[in-house]
DOSE-552186 format. One record per residue: residue in one letter; x negated, y, z of N, C-alpha, C in turn. Coordinates in steps of 0.05 Angstrom, whole numbers, padded with zeros to 5 digits, always signed. Layout:
BEGIN
AXYZXYZXYZ ...
END
This chain:
BEGIN
M-01518+02407+02075-01503+02425+02057-01499+02412+02030 D-01521+02399+02020-01519+02386+01994-01499+02364+01994 S-01499+02348+02016-01481+02325+02018-01452+02335+02020 F-01448+02357+02035-01421+02369+02037-01411+02378+02010 Q-01428+02392+01995-01420+02401+01968-01415+02378+01949 Q-01432+02357+01952-01428+02333+01936-01401+02320+01941 E-01393+02319+01967-01367+02308+01975-01345+02324+01963 I-01347+02351+01964-01327+02369+01953-01324+02364+01923 D-01348+02363+01909-01348+02359+01880-01335+02332+01873 E-01342+02312+01888-01332+02285+01882-01301+02284+01884 R-01290+02297+01905-01261+02297+01909-01248+02315+01888 T-01261+02336+01881-01250+02354+01860-01249+02339+01833 N-01270+02323+01828-01271+02309+01802-01249+02287+01800 L-01238+02279+01823-01216+02259+01823-01192+02270+01807 T-01188+02297+01810-01165+02309+01797-01167+02308+01767 A-01191+02304+01757-01194+02302+01727-01183+02276+01717 N-01178+02257+01735-01168+02231+01727-01142+02223+01740 N-01126+02243+01748-01100+02239+01760-01103+02222+01786 K-01124+02226+01801-01129+02211+01826-01131+02231+01849 F-01128+02219+01873-01130+02235+01898-01137+02217+01921 E-01143+02228+01944-01149+02213+01968-01127+02218+01989 L-01119+02196+02002-01097+02197+02021-01108+02189+02048 L-01105+02206+02068-01112+02199+02096-01089+02182+02108 L-01095+02158+02117-01075+02140+02128-01075+02141+02158 F-01051+02142+02170-01048+02143+02199-01022+02130+02208 R-01020+02125+02233-00996+02112+02244-00984+02131+02265 L-00957+02129+02267-00942+02146+02285-00926+02130+02306 G-00927+02103+02305-00911+02087+02323-00889+02072+02308 R-00872+02059+02322-00850+02044+02310-00826+02062+02306 P-00810+02057+02285-00785+02072+02281-00767+02069+02306 A-00754+02091+02314-00736+02091+02337-00716+02068+02335 G-00713+02052+02356-00694+02030+02356-00706+02004+02347 D-00731+02005+02337-00744+01981+02328-00761+01969+02351 N-00753+01946+02361-00767+01934+02384-00785+01911+02376 A-00792+01910+02350-00808+01888+02340-00837+01889+02350 G-00846+01912+02359-00873+01914+02368-00892+01918+02344 G-00918+01916+02349-00937+01919+02327-00947+01948+02325 E-00962+01953+02304-00975+01979+02301-00957+02001+02290 G-00936+01994+02277-00919+02015+02264-00926+02019+02235 E-00910+02035+02222-00913+02039+02193-00937+02058+02188 L-00947+02055+02163-00969+02073+02154-00957+02098+02141 F-00968+02121+02148-00961+02146+02135-00986+02158+02123 G-00983+02178+02105-01006+02190+02092-01002+02219+02087 I-01025+02233+02084-01026+02261+02077-01051+02265+02059 N-01048+02282+02039-01071+02288+02021-01095+02298+02037 V-01118+02286+02032-01143+02294+02046-01149+02323+02042 F-01141+02334+02019-01147+02363+02014-01134+02381+02034 K-01113+02371+02048-01099+02388+02068-01110+02385+02096 V-01128+02366+02100-01139+02360+02127-01166+02373+02130 R-01168+02391+02149-01194+02405+02154-01212+02388+02171 E-01201+02376+02192-01217+02359+02210-01199+02342+02226 I-01210+02321+02239-01196+02303+02256-01209+02303+02283 V-01194+02309+02304-01206+02311+02331-01189+02295+02351 P-01202+02285+02373-01187+02271+02394-01167+02290+02406 A-01144+02279+02416-01124+02296+02430-01137+02310+02453 M-01129+02335+02457-01141+02352+02477-01119+02365+02494 N-01128+02382+02513-01109+02395+02530-01090+02413+02513 I-01064+02410+02517-01044+02425+02502-01029+02443+02521 I-01029+02469+02515-01015+02488+02532-00986+02490+02522 K-00967+02489+02540-00939+02489+02532-00927+02516+02541 P-00926+02535+02523-00914+02561+02529-00884+02558+02537 A-00875+02576+02555-00848+02576+02564-00829+02579+02540 G-00808+02562+02539-00788+02565+02519-00794+02550+02493 M-00818+02539+02491-00825+02524+02466-00809+02498+02465 R-00798+02493+02441-00780+02469+02438-00792+02450+02418 P-00784+02424+02421-00792+02404+02402-00782+02412+02374 P-00797+02404+02353-00819+02385+02353-00847+02398+02359 L-00847+02423+02368-00873+02435+02376-00880+02423+02404 M-00905+02414+02407-00914+02403+02432-00927+02425+02449 G-00937+02446+02436-00951+02467+02450-00973+02479+02432 M-00993+02490+02445-01015+02503+02431-01041+02491+02439 A-01060+02489+02421-01086+02478+02427-01108+02498+02418 N-01129+02498+02432-01152+02515+02426-01173+02497+02413 V-01175+02498+02386-01194+02481+02371-01217+02498+02361 R-01240+02496+02373-01264+02511+02365-01259+02541+02365 G-01244+02550+02385-01239+02579+02388-01215+02589+02372 E-01202+02571+02357-01178+02579+02342-01153+02566+02355 V-01134+02583+02363-01110+02574+02376-01089+02568+02355 M-01078+02544+02356-01059+02536+02335-01037+02519+02347 P-01013+02519+02334-00991+02502+02344-00997+02472+02339 V-00987+02456+02358-00989+02427+02356-00961+02416+02350 I-00959+02401+02329-00933+02390+02320-00931+02361+02326 D-00909+02353+02339-00905+02325+02346-00895+02310+02321 L-00914+02299+02306-00907+02286+02281-00890+02261+02285 P-00896+02244+02306-00879+02220+02310-00850+02227+02313 S-00844+02249+02328-00815+02255+02333-00802+02265+02307 I-00817+02280+02290-00806+02289+02265-00799+02265+02246 A-00817+02245+02247-00813+02221+02230-00795+02201+02242 G-00784+02206+02266-00766+02187+02280-00780+02163+02290 C-00805+02166+02300-00820+02144+02310-00825+02147+02340 V-00828+02125+02354-00834+02125+02382-00859+02107+02387 S-00874+02114+02408-00898+02099+02414-00900+02096+02444 P-00910+02073+02455-00913+02071+02484-00935+02089+02495 E-00951+02099+02477-00973+02116+02485-00970+02144+02474 E-00983+02164+02487-00983+02191+02477-01001+02192+02452 P-00994+02209+02432-01011+02212+02409-01040+02217+02417 G-01059+02202+02404-01087+02204+02412-01104+02221+02394 I-01093+02229+02371-01109+02243+02351-01095+02268+02342 L-01110+02289+02336-01099+02313+02324-01111+02316+02296 L-01094+02318+02276-01103+02325+02249-01100+02355+02245 I-01123+02368+02242-01123+02397+02238-01118+02402+02208 T-01095+02412+02201-01088+02415+02173-01086+02444+02165 E-01092+02449+02139-01091+02476+02128-01076+02474+02102 F-01052+02486+02101-01038+02487+02075-01018+02510+02077 A-01009+02520+02054-00991+02543+02052-01001+02566+02069 R-01028+02569+02070-01041+02590+02085-01034+02590+02115 H-01028+02567+02125-01023+02563+02154-01042+02541+02164 T-01050+02544+02189-01066+02523+02202-01051+02513+02226 Q-01049+02486+02228-01034+02474+02250-01046+02446+02255 A-01040+02436+02279-01049+02409+02287-01026+02390+02286 F-01029+02367+02274-01009+02346+02274-01018+02324+02294 A-01002+02318+02314-01008+02297+02333-00999+02270+02321 V-01018+02251+02320-01012+02224+02309-01022+02203+02329 Q-01012+02179+02325-01020+02157+02343-01049+02148+02338 S-01055+02143+02313-01082+02134+02306-01087+02140+02276 V-01113+02142+02269-01121+02146+02241-01133+02119+02232 E-01125+02110+02208-01133+02084+02198-01156+02085+02178 D-01153+02101+02157-01172+02099+02135-01166+02122+02115 I-01183+02124+02095-01178+02142+02072-01176+02124+02047 A-01154+02126+02033-01150+02109+02009-01152+02127+01984 R-01166+02117+01964-01168+02131+01938-01148+02119+01919 L-01129+02135+01909-01107+02125+01893-01104+02141+01867 D-01091+02128+01849-01082+02141+01825-01053+02150+01830 W-01046+02174+01819-01019+02184+01824-00998+02165+01812 T-01006+02148+01793-00987+02129+01781-00979+02108+01802 Q-00995+02105+01824-00988+02086+01845-00968+02098+01865 V-00960+02123+01860-00942+02137+01879-00915+02141+01866 L-00894+02132+01880-00867+02134+01870-00852+02156+01884 P-00834+02171+01870-00818+02191+01882-00801+02179+01904 A-00799+02193+01927-00784+02182+01950-00755+02182+01945 E-00745+02201+01929-00716+02204+01925-00704+02179+01912 S-00720+02165+01897-00710+02140+01885-00713+02116+01903 Q-00725+02120+01927-00729+02098+01946-00711+02100+01971 S-00694+02121+01973-00675+02124+01995-00690+02124+02022 V-00711+02140+02024-00725+02142+02049-00719+02169+02063 S-00733+02175+02084-00728+02199+02100-00733+02224+02085 D-00719+02246+02094-00722+02272+02081-00750+02283+02085 V-00765+02274+02105-00791+02285+02110-00813+02270+02095 V-00804+02250+02079-00823+02235+02062-00818+02243+02033 T-00840+02252+02020-00838+02262+01993-00842+02240+01972 S-00858+02219+01979-00864+02198+01960-00873+02173+01975 V-00875+02151+01961-00884+02126+01973-00907+02115+01956 A-00930+02110+01969-00953+02100+01955-00956+02070+01958 R-00963+02057+01936-00967+02028+01936-00997+02023+01939 L-01005+02010+01961-01033+02008+01969-01041+01978+01971 E-01064+01972+01961-01075+01945+01965-01097+01947+01986 T-01094+01931+02007-01113+01932+02030-01139+01917+02023 S-01159+01920+02040-01185+01907+02036-01182+01876+02036 E-01160+01866+02049-01156+01838+02050-01140+01828+02026 G-01135+01846+02007-01120+01839+01983-01090+01839+01986 K-01080+01848+02009-01051+01849+02013-01040+01875+02003 H-01014+01875+01996-01001+01900+01987-00984+01911+02009 T-00985+01937+02011-00969+01951+02031-00959+01978+02020 L-00940+01990+02033-00929+02015+02025-00936+02037+02046 V-00943+02060+02036-00950+02083+02053-00930+02106+02047 Q-00918+02117+02068-00900+02139+02066-00916+02165+02066 V-00914+02180+02044-00929+02205+02042-00910+02228+02051 L-00920+02242+02072-00903+02262+02085-00899+02288+02068 D-00876+02299+02069-00870+02324+02056-00877+02346+02075 V-00902+02356+02074-00911+02375+02094-00897+02402+02091 E-00888+02409+02066-00873+02434+02063-00847+02433+02079 H-00834+02410+02077-00809+02406+02092-00814+02407+02122 I-00835+02394+02131-00842+02394+02160-00848+02422+02170 L-00863+02437+02154-00869+02465+02163-00843+02482+02164 E-00824+02476+02146-00799+02491+02146-00782+02483+02170 I-00784+02458+02179-00770+02449+02203-00781+02463+02228 V-00808+02464+02229-00821+02475+02253-00819+02505+02254 S-00822+02518+02231-00822+02547+02229-00806+02556+02205 P-00780+02556+02207-00763+02563+02184-00769+02591+02174 S-00769+02593+02147-00774+02620+02135-00751+02638+02142 Q-00758+02662+02153-00737+02681+02161-00725+02695+02137 D-00741+02701+02117-00731+02716+02094-00742+02703+02069 K-00724+02690+02054-00732+02677+02029-00728+02695+02005 S-00719+02719+02010-00714+02738+01987-00741+02748+01976 L-00741+02753+01950-00766+02764+01938-00770+02793+01944 G-00750+02807+01955-00752+02835+01962-00755+02853+01937 L-00741+02846+01916-00744+02863+01891-00729+02889+01895 P-00741+02911+01885-00727+02937+01885-00700+02935+01870 Q-00679+02947+01882-00653+02944+01870-00650+02956+01842 D-00667+02976+01836-00665+02989+01810-00684+02976+01790 E-00698+02955+01798-00718+02942+01780-00703+02926+01758 Q-00711+02930+01733-00699+02916+01711-00712+02888+01709 P-00696+02867+01708-00708+02840+01706-00720+02835+01679 L-00740+02818+01678-00752+02810+01653-00731+02794+01637 Q-00730+02800+01611-00711+02786+01594-00727+02766+01577 L-00720+02740+01580-00733+02720+01563-00718+02719+01536 P-00732+02710+01515-00719+02707+01489-00696+02688+01492 P-00674+02692+01477-00650+02674+01479-00658+02645+01475 G-00649+02628+01492-00655+02599+01490-00681+02591+01504 S-00696+02610+01514-00721+02604+01528-00717+02600+01558 V-00733+02583+01570-00730+02577+01598-00757+02575+01612 V-00756+02576+01639-00779+02569+01655-00777+02539+01662 L-00798+02524+01657-00798+02495+01665-00814+02493+01691 A-00800+02484+01712-00812+02482+01739-00813+02453+01748 A-00835+02446+01762-00838+02419+01772-00848+02419+01801 D-00834+02404+01818-00842+02401+01846-00828+02377+01857 D-00842+02361+01873-00830+02337+01884-00817+02341+01912 S-00820+02365+01923-00809+02371+01950-00781+02383+01947 R-00761+02372+01961-00734+02383+01960-00734+02412+01969 V-00749+02417+01991-00750+02445+02002-00762+02464+01981 A-00784+02455+01969-00798+02472+01949-00780+02478+01926 R-00766+02457+01916-00748+02461+01893-00726+02481+01899 A-00715+02479+01924-00694+02497+01932-00704+02526+01932 L-00728+02530+01942-00740+02557+01944-00746+02567+01916 I-00756+02550+01898-00762+02558+01871-00737+02566+01856 E-00716+02549+01859-00691+02555+01846-00679+02582+01855 G-00680+02587+01881-00670+02612+01892-00686+02636+01881 S-00712+02633+01880-00729+02655+01870-00725+02660+01841 L-00723+02639+01824-00718+02643+01795-00690+02654+01790 N-00671+02646+01806-00644+02658+01804-00645+02688+01811 E-00660+02695+01832-00662+02723+01839-00676+02740+01817 L-00695+02727+01803-00708+02740+01781-00691+02740+01755 K-00668+02726+01757-00650+02723+01734-00664+02709+01710 L-00680+02689+01717-00694+02674+01696-00681+02646+01694 P-00672+02638+01670-00661+02611+01666-00684+02591+01669 F-00678+02567+01680-00699+02548+01685-00689+02519+01682 V-00708+02501+01678-00703+02472+01679-00722+02461+01700 M-00711+02444+01718-00726+02434+01741-00733+02405+01737 A-00758+02398+01744-00768+02370+01743-00778+02363+01771 K-00777+02337+01777-00785+02328+01804-00813+02318+01806 N-00828+02317+01784-00856+02310+01784-00869+02316+01757 G-00895+02314+01756-00909+02321+01731-00901+02304+01707 R-00896+02278+01712-00889+02261+01689-00862+02269+01678 E-00843+02275+01695-00817+02284+01686-00819+02311+01671 A-00836+02329+01682-00839+02355+01669-00852+02351+01641 W-00871+02333+01639-00884+02328+01613-00864+02317+01593 D-00847+02299+01602-00827+02287+01584-00807+02308+01575 K-00798+02326+01594-00780+02347+01586-00793+02367+01567 L-00819+02372+01571-00833+02390+01553-00835+02378+01525 Q-00840+02352+01523-00842+02338+01497-00815+02340+01483 A-00793+02336+01498-00766+02337+01486-00761+02365+01476 L-00769+02386+01491-00765+02413+01481-00782+02419+01457 A-00806+02408+01456-00824+02412+01433-00811+02399+01408 R-00799+02375+01411-00786+02363+01388-00762+02379+01379 E-00748+02390+01398-00725+02406+01392-00733+02431+01377 A-00755+02444+01386-00765+02468+01372-00774+02461+01344 E-00788+02438+01340-00797+02431+01314-00773+02427+01295 S-00752+02414+01305-00729+02409+01288-00715+02435+01280 E-00718+02456+01296-00706+02482+01290-00725+02501+01275 G-00750+02491+01270-00769+02507+01255-00781+02530+01271 C-00783+02527+01297-00796+02548+01314-00817+02535+01331 S-00833+02552+01345-00854+02542+01363-00841+02535+01389 V-00855+02517+01404-00845+02509+01430-00845+02532+01450 A-00862+02552+01445-00863+02576+01462-00836+02591+01461 A-00821+02587+01439-00794+02600+01437-00774+02586+01455 K-00781+02561+01464-00763+02546+01482-00772+02547+01511 V-00799+02549+01515-00810+02549+01543-00827+02574+01546 A-00817+02592+01563-00832+02617+01567-00854+02615+01587 L-00851+02595+01606-00870+02592+01628-00866+02565+01640 I-00889+02553+01649-00888+02528+01664-00899+02533+01692 L-00883+02526+01712-00889+02530+01740-00892+02503+01753 T-00916+02496+01763-00920+02468+01772-00934+02467+01799 D-00925+02448+01815-00938+02440+01840-00963+02424+01832 L-00981+02419+01851-01005+02403+01845-01001+02374+01854 E-00991+02369+01878-00988+02342+01888-00961+02331+01881 M-00961+02313+01862-00935+02301+01853-00940+02272+01844 P-00920+02255+01851-00923+02227+01843-00923+02223+01812 E-00935+02202+01803-00937+02193+01775-00956+02211+01759 M-00953+02237+01760-00972+02255+01747-00975+02281+01763 D-00999+02288+01771-01003+02312+01787-01004+02337+01770 G-01004+02360+01783-01003+02385+01769-01029+02391+01754 F-01052+02381+01764-01077+02385+01750-01076+02371+01723 T-01066+02346+01723-01065+02331+01698-01045+02343+01679 L-01022+02352+01690-01001+02364+01673-01012+02389+01659 T-01025+02406+01675-01037+02431+01664-01058+02425+01643 R-01075+02406+01649-01096+02399+01630-01085+02389+01604 K-01064+02372+01605-01052+02362+01581-01039+02384+01564 I-01027+02403+01578-01015+02426+01563-01036+02443+01550 K-01057+02449+01565-01077+02468+01555-01096+02456+01535 T-01095+02430+01531-01112+02417+01510-01095+02408+01487 H-01070+02415+01487-01052+02407+01465-01048+02431+01446 D-01053+02426+01420-01053+02448+01401-01027+02463+01400 K-01004+02449+01403-00978+02462+01400-00967+02473+01427 L-00980+02466+01449-00970+02474+01475-00988+02493+01491 K-01013+02495+01482-01032+02510+01498-01026+02540+01501 Q-01009+02551+01484-01003+02579+01486-00982+02585+01508 I-00970+02564+01518-00950+02568+01540-00965+02574+01566 P-00958+02596+01580-00972+02602+01605-00964+02582+01627 V-00983+02574+01643-00979+02555+01665-00987+02569+01691 V-00969+02568+01711-00974+02579+01737-00973+02556+01758 I-00994+02554+01774-00994+02534+01795-00981+02545+01820 H-00962+02530+01832-00948+02538+01856-00954+02516+01877 S-00972+02521+01895-00981+02499+01912-00987+02507+01941 S-00984+02487+01959-00991+02491+01987-01021+02485+01991 L-01035+02475+01970-01063+02469+01973-01078+02496+01970 T-01080+02510+01993-01093+02536+01993-01122+02533+02002 G-01136+02555+02003-01165+02555+02008-01180+02561+01983 S-01203+02573+01986-01219+02582+01963-01227+02560+01944 A-01234+02536+01955-01243+02514+01938-01220+02504+01920 N-01196+02501+01932-01173+02492+01917-01164+02513+01897 E-01163+02538+01905-01154+02559+01887-01173+02564+01864 D-01199+02562+01869-01219+02564+01848-01216+02541+01828 H-01210+02517+01839-01208+02494+01821-01185+02496+01801 V-01164+02511+01809-01142+02515+01792-01150+02528+01766 K-01170+02546+01767-01179+02560+01743-01193+02541+01723 T-01205+02520+01734-01220+02502+01716-01202+02486+01698 V-01177+02483+01704-01159+02467+01687-01144+02486+01668 G-01150+02512+01669-01138+02530+01649-01112+02543+01657 A-01104+02542+01683-01079+02554+01691-01081+02585+01688 D-01058+02597+01683-01057+02626+01679-01052+02642+01705 G-01045+02627+01726-01039+02641+01751-01036+02621+01774 Y-01037+02631+01799-01035+02615+01822-01018+02629+01843 I-00999+02614+01855-00982+02624+01876-00984+02605+01900 A-00990+02616+01923-00991+02600+01947-00962+02597+01959 K-00955+02572+01965-00929+02568+01978-00930+02579+02007 F-00909+02590+02018-00886+02601+02004-00888+02631+02009 S-00896+02645+01989-00900+02674+01991-00881+02687+01970 P-00857+02696+01979-00838+02708+01960-00849+02731+01944 S-00863+02749+01957-00874+02772+01942-00895+02764+01921 D-00912+02744+01929-00932+02734+01910-00918+02720+01886 F-00897+02705+01893-00882+02690+01872-00872+02710+01851 A-00858+02730+01860-00846+02750+01841-00868+02764+01826 G-00889+02772+01839-00911+02788+01826-00925+02772+01805 V-00933+02747+01811-00948+02730+01792-00930+02722+01768 V-00905+02714+01774-00888+02705+01752-00882+02729+01733 Q-00876+02752+01744-00871+02776+01727-00896+02784+01712 K-00919+02783+01725-00944+02791+01712-00950+02772+01688 V-00948+02746+01693-00955+02727+01672-00935+02728+01649 L-00910+02730+01655-00889+02732+01634-00893+02758+01619 G-00899+02780+01633-00903+02806+01620-00927+02806+01601 A-00948+02793+01611-00973+02792+01594-00968+02775+01569 N-00953+02753+01573-00948+02735+01550-00931+02748+01529 R-00912+02766+01538-00895+02780+01519-00911+02800+01503 
END
């Protein structure tokens, strides 16, 4: 128990230094690539992985379609098994041999992969946004990794929010607001600053903020959000007002290239001129350990992806309290 808690504490402390751990695995070769070999490296944040188990008997319910492979009974818990190689456009001469039991966005599912390689400890500055690298839609970022042999390689970090949306599309993305409810009015010129590296997440956030009738500025990672916030702070200073008159709320994801949400929140909450701005974490890193850790960096609220009712409730509550 002590060693388990020590491991949790050690990984949690990584976030204090803009670091994280990436589980590395292989899915096979890209479709149409006959070069052979092990295939490309992919990664997922260790915080999202509950356990790793050998492939087991998979039940295929009638009518189930790809990329779902079926259902597996893992320690008494029945969960869907997702064919990750097919989603990533990879093929392998062998059936996937490993199941990654993942927990995020308050869902539990198994990802079938070819093999698990290692766990790499990285700084978020080693991770580049995927949109600038012209890679697949299911890849959110690209990590630059130095191997134990001193060689450099690239790891594709999967956009698990997008994958979950592919497998189980949200039926209702509406916030379900009462028709007679009066929207919160922000001071003229004030906006919500939102940051998320996932295309799917940004689209959902934009739709939700539009439904709440809240003006917003969107950033694709923590570094971009920090730069936009600094620009707004300079603008406020030149106009002789506080930055809070320009930014009513900051809404941030946790896992983002270049600067993660923990670091962004900490920088805001330790800055004399910015700390009064409320910060809400919007993340798929669910579970009591992750949600409790959000409080340690001074965030004013937490929303689990993707819960429309929670989104509306927390945003309205925090904005109302700040007013």
